Phi, psi and omega in degrees: 000318182294330179277354180080012181281330178225156177245129180199156175263109186298322179295319177295318179300313179299314180298319181292321178294315179300324183273000184260140175277353184271353183239147174227125178268127182231155175273148175286133187231183184297319179301318180296319180296326179291332178285339184307320183288342180272326187265066186276357179293342177251114186285323186287121188303315183292322176297319180297321179298317179296316179297316180297320178296317178297321177300315181297332181261006181052045185250153170277151184251127177273109181199153172254006183292111184297324181295323178293314179298318182290335180295333177070019182279323186218152177287133180243153178244132180113000000 
């Protein structure tokens, strides 16, 4: 949103996520950090952290990031 690539109301987005049974907000943890060294197909550290967290939760990742999708590490939606 800050880069102008998408338009959204952040307060509305937060409220909708909190009220949805389809989303779970989690903290980044030690298990996720330990996976970082294994998942080297994604160079950008923050993207890799997100992917590792999704792996630990056996979750699909909602992203349009082509590099994450092309890495083939996790199923992506969008």
